[in-house]
C-alpha angles and dihedrals in degrees: 000000000000114000124184139182126204136171098212097183096224115002088213096055090044099040098111090049092045094054093046091048092050091053093044099045102026104206116188091214126021124190113204130194137190091024089161096208138099116255089257091053096057113116092242095154094053091050094042089058087067092054100265129134114213135216113180135181117191146152105195125265098004134059119341132162133201145182125218118190140169094183100064135297111220136164095010116199124189113206121342144260110269098028102156095210126218116277099186132245117305086228132024136057096308097058122188118307119229089241127010110271116232107224129207100259109124137043130169137187140158112256121178093343094309124106104229128193126192110200134184107193119207113266097230095216098212130354090247096056132096087238090066091054088049089052094053090046090048091051093048089049089052091049090055093047095048090049085057095049091052090062087064104039141025092203110075138143125188109184140152141083108337096174088220128101104216095214141007088258085065093069130060095235121005090202090060090062098044109139093011135110123257091055109048122122096246091052093051093042087055089055091048090052089051091051090049091065086077104283132129131216106236099202112203126222116245113241087223134026123353104283116101092210121154103177129050122175117248092233132088096008092289092158098052090047089047093235099153147123137239102232100132103088139189112206118183139177116251093258089056098037092054089052094058112122097176141354127187143161112243096223091170090071089061090060130080133035121340100358128171114253088240127064121221118257111219123199124184116203134182112202 
């Protein structure tokens, strides 16, 4: 079974590329993040024409996750119990919401006998912001829920855009990120705690060079200089991780006209 995860940075803007990629690579299950459409706005018909069932969780112009599967799509759950929700910044144009708003950041389903999660972790903005606190709370809530999932199945995948680089080797220059999110000790400790539930980090091989980066900023020719980060992660339970036959970053999908700023991660397993 071939599984993949991809932050498409707007499924509508990337639709022609997405459809072409699905036909070329042929994943059995694809986890999407940052779809930026409401559930009713997802291009279900276009994807279904290629043989995929769709489960989407969206809220409009921000966030959004989805699962595409041609090996079954059962027991779909949008969001998860314990999600702390986003309460807004105490100062700034958002203001505080009367109650925390649950964002479209997680969706899960059983596909081909594997419980698969697509997650889009909050960015965190800056270490001083309320959004950073929300990010850590969200990751802790995810850890608790995943621990619960693992009591019911030994075949689990949690993948997506985690907005955290696990180690210094996962960024092109650690000094360039000093004082920024994505590399702080609390964020990395949150990832370690998630792994400690019984998951393993499946590190994909780059198609070119030695850096397993999955994200490159659009600005200043970062992609062509390979100044990127590995923040799109594929975490798997032991039973799934031990069944991995190949894993790679499809760098070609980051090239050309109008790409996402992320590349897909593709993992082949034989259960």
